[in-house]
N, C-alpha and C positions, 0 to 999 in steps of 0.2 A: 614692537615698541622698544626704543633703545633703553638699555639698563641704566640705572643711576651711575654705575661705574663709567660707562661709555660717555654719558653726558658730562661727568666731571672731567674725564680725560680730554674731550673736545674743547671744553671751556678753558682748561688749563693750557692746552696747546695754543689756542688763540691768544691768551694772555701772555704766554711765553714769547711768541713771535713779536707781539706789540712792544714788549719791554726790552728784549734782548737785541733785536736786529738794529735799532738805531744806535745803541751803545757800541755794538761790535763794529759798526761802520766808522766810528770815530778814529781819526788817525793817531798813531803813537807820537809821543813827544821826542824829537831827535835830540841826542846828547851832543856835547861839544865836538865829538869825533865822528858824528854821523850815526852813532848808535842810539839806543833807547835807554833812558835813565828813569829810575824810580823817583817820581816827582811829588806824588800825592798819596798819602795814607789816610784812611778813614778809621777812626777808633770808636768802637761802639760799646758803650757801657750798658749792659743788658738790664731790662726792666726799668723801673722808675715811676715816679708819681703814684697813682693809685694801684700800681702793680709792684708789690714789694719783692716778688720772686720768692726764693727760699727764705724762711725765717728761723732763727735759732730757737732752741728749746725754751730759753728764758724770755724770748720775744724782744730782747733788747738790741738785737743785731739783725739786720735784714740784708739779703743779697744785694739789693739795689745800692745800698751804701758802699759796700765793699767794691762792687763793680765800678762805681763812679770814681772812687778814690784811686784805684789802680789805673783806670783809664787816664785820669788827669795826670798822674805821676808819670805814666809811660809817655804821654804826649809831650809833657814838659821836657823830658829827657831827649826825645827826638828833636824837638824844636831847638834845644840848646846845642846838641852835637851836630845836627844837620840843618842849618838855617835855610838851605836851599830846598828842603822838603816841606811841602805844605801839609800841615796836620789839620784834619777836619774831625770834629766830634759830632756824633749823632745827638748827644746831649752833654751839657756841661753843668747842669743843675738837676735837682730832683723833679724831673717832669716825665710824663708819659709820652713815648714815641711809638707809633704803630710799627709793627714788624715790616710791613711793606715799605714804609717811608725810610726805614733804616737802610735798606738796600738801594732805594731810590736816591738817597743822599750820595751814596758812593757812585752810583751810575751817572748822576747829573754832573758830578765833579770829575768824571773820568779818572777815578782813583786807580792806582796801580796795586794797592793791597788793602784788604778789608780785614780788620781784627775785631772780633766780638768777644767781650770779656764777661764771664759768668762764674758763679759759684754753684757747685753741685749739691744735690740732696737725694737721699734714698730712704726707703722704708727701713732697710737694715742699717742700724747705727755702726755696723762693722765696716761698711764700705768707706774707703778713704783713698786719697791720692789725687794726682792731677791727670788730665787727659785732654787731648786736643782733637776736635772733630773737623772733618772736611765733608763737603757735599758728596753723598754717595747713597747707595741703595741697600746697605746692610741693615736689615730689619730684625736683628737678633733681639731677644727679650730685653737685655740690658740697654741696648741702644734705643729701642722703642720707648723705654721708660723715660729716657732723657728727651726724646722727640716729643712725646705727648706733653711733657711738662713745659718744654720750651715753646712748642708750637701753640699750646693752649692759650698763650697770651692773646691771640687774636680774638678770643671769646670776650675779652674786655673792651674791644674796639666797637665803635658805632658802625652798624651796617656791614659787619665783617663778611656776611654771606655774599654781598655784592663785590667787595674789594677782592676777595679770594676765590671768586667764582664757585661758591658752594663747597669749598674745602672744609672738612670737619677733622680736626686733629685727633679725634677719638674714633674715627671710622677707618678701618683698614683699607676700604675701597679707595679712599682719597689718596692713598700713597701709591696707587698704581702709576700715576703720572711720573713719579720719580724714576721708575724703571725705563721710561721712554726718553729721559733726558741724557744729554752728553755734556759733561762739564769740560769745556775747552781748556780750563786752567787747572785740571785735576792734579797734574804732576807738580806744578809749582806750589799749589796749596799743600800737597803732601810734603814737599821740600821744606816749606816754612814751618809746618806743623812738627816735623822731625827736629828742626833746629830749636823750637820752643821746648819740646820735651827733653832734649839733650841738656839744655840749660837748666831746666827744673831739676833733673836728676843729679847734675854735677854741682849746682850752686844753690838751688832753691831751699827755702825753709821746709817745704814738704817734698821729700825726695822720692817718695813712692810714686811710680809712674804706671798709669793704666794704659799708656800707649796712645797711638794714633788710631782714630776710629772714623768710619764712614757712616753717615746717617742722613736721612732726608729731613734736614732742618730748614724751615721756611725762611729764616733770616739769611741763609746762605744761597738758596737756589736762585734768587732773583738778581744776585750780584753778577757783574760781567768782568770780574777780575779775580786773581787768586784770593781766596777767602778762607778764614778759619774761625772756629768758635772754641775758645779756650776755657776749660773748666779748671779753676785754680785750686780746687780742694772741695771737701764736703762740709757744709755747714751742719749736717746731721751727725757728723763724727766728732767726738769730744776732742781728740788730738788735733785734727785739722782745724777745728773751730778755735782752739786756744792759740793757734798760730795766726789765723786770719784776723783775729780780733785786734792785733797790735799794728799800729801804723808802720813801725820799723819793718815788720815782716811783709806788709803790703808793698813797701818801697822795694824790698828785695825781689818780690815777685815782678814788679814793674821793671826792675833792672834786668832780670832774666829775660823777659820778653824783649826788652830793648837790645840786649846782646844778640838775640836771635834775629831781630830786625836788622841790626848792623851787618851781620854776616850775610843775610839774605840780600840786602841792598848791594853788597859787593858782588854777589853772584849775578844779580839782576843787571847791574851796570857793566859787568865784565871787567871790574877793576882788579880782580885777582883770581887765582885759580883755587878757590876753596873747594870746588867740586872734586879736584884730584889731590889737593894738598901739596901740589908741586909748583915750583916757580915756573913762570911762563918761559918757553924756550926763546932763545935769542933769535931774531930774524936772520934768515939766510943772507949772506953777503950778496949785494947787487942782484936781487931777485928779478926775474923777468916779469914784465907786466902781466897781470892776470887776464885771461881771456874774458870777454863779456859773457855773462850768463845767458842762456837761452830764455825764452819768454817765461816758461814755468819750471825751469830747471836751474839749480845752482850747482855747477860742477867745475872742478879745477883739477889740474894734474896734481897727483899726490906728492907732497914734499917728503923728504926723508925725516924720520923721527916723529916726535909728537906734532899734532896739528889741531886745528879747531874746526868744529862743525856747528850747524844751527839745528837744534832739535825743534821740530815743528809740531809734533803731537805724540801722545802715548795712548795706546788702546789695549783693551783686555783680550782682543782677538787679532790674529794676523791679517793684515790687509794686502790686497793684491793690486798690481798696476791697474789704474783705471777706477779704483774704488772712489766713491763720492767723497769720503772723508779726506782723501789726499788732494782734492780740489785741483786736479790736473797736474800736480807735481810728479815728475819722474826722476829717475836717477838718484833715488833716496837710498839710505842705508838703514837697515832694520836690525835692532839688537833686542834680545829678550833679557830683561833684568828685573828682578824683584816682582815677578809675576805680571809684568807689562811688556808689550811690544813697543819699543821706542824708535821713532822714525826721525832721522836727521838728514840734512842735505849739506853739500859743500865740503871742501877740503882745503882749508886755509892755513897758510904758514903763520899768520899773526892774527891777534884779536882785532886789530884795526881793519884787516881785510874782511873778517866776518861781520864786524859792526857796520861796515858800509852796505852790506846786503840785508842786514836785519830789518830795517824799517819796511822795506818792500814786502818781505815775508810776513811781517806782523799784520799787514793789511788783510792777508788771507788767514793767517794763524796768529791771533792776538796773544796766545800763550808761548810763542816761539822765543827761544833764548839760546845763548852761545854756550857750548860745552867744550871742554878740553879733552882730547883723545890721545892716549899713548900710542 
C-alpha cells in the first residue's frame, strides 16, 4: 500500500504539471529590438482580511497592514517611473486571498516578476533584520519556522485539502515534493533577491541583513517566473517594530525595493551592463554577417575582446551533452560560479545580436537572459 508521502508526492506532481506546463508554453513578449522586455510585475501584499499575519505585542499593528502599505507604495513608484510596465496587485485592500490564487494571478497575467512582501516574526525577540527568500529546498530550522508560519495560511482557506492535494504545512512529509522540483527561474530569482538585500543594507532604515535564503514556500512554488518573498523586518523585535510603524520608513523600504527592481529591469531588458559594471563594447567596424544558428545550437565565431552570451540555465550539478535539462542544445559553455554550474550559448559582438536570438531560446528556457562576458 503506498505510503502517505508517496500519495502526497504523486498528487503534487499531477498538480505541478497542470499548473506549470500551460504557463511555460506562453510566448515571451518581444521588445523593440527583437529582445524580451520586462512588461508585467505582480506585487503581492502578504496576508489580509481575516488573516492578519504577525501581530505586534500591543496588538495595534498587524503584518497585513504593513505589507499592503509597502506594496501600494512600491507599485505606485513603478507605475510613475515605468509607465510601460503593467503593475498587478494580488490585493489592494484589506481582503483575504488564497495562497494558490496569488500565484495563479501572476501566471494568468504572464508576469515577468513576482514580488511577495511580508513582515517577519519569531519566538525570540532578539531576531531582527531583513531577508529575502527564493524557492528552494533548504529546510534548516530557521527557514522551516518561516515556512510553517507562511504556509499555514492555507489552513484558513475553505477546502484547502483539495486545493493543495493533501499538503499539510506542519507535516515534514509534505515537503518531500519540493525536493523533486526544479525552479527554471532560480538564478534570476537569486539575482533580484541580491539586489533587494544590497539596497536594504546600503539605504534601508533596517540595515541588518539576514541574507538570501532558500525555502519551500507555497506562494513561490506555483509561480512560473522569477519570484521572491521579502521579509522587511521583525514585528517581534522592538527595534525593527519602531521602524516599521512609521509611514516614512515604509516609504523608504518601498523605495529600496523599487531601486532593486529598476536595476533588475535593466538587466532583464539588456539595457546596460550592470552584470559586469562595465560599459558595453563598441561594435566592431563593418562586421561580417553572423551565420545562421543550427536548429538547437547558437554558435558564432568568437569576436576579439568582450562579447555577449545567452545564459539558458543554472544547475547544482554538472550536466553532460545529451542531458534532458539541456533540451537538445549543444555547443554550450559551462562556468562554475557561486556554487552553481551556469550554462550559456552564443558568442555575440553586440547585445542586439544576442537579443535577436533570445526569444527563440526563451521558448525552451523561459529563464534565459543575456550576459556580458570579458
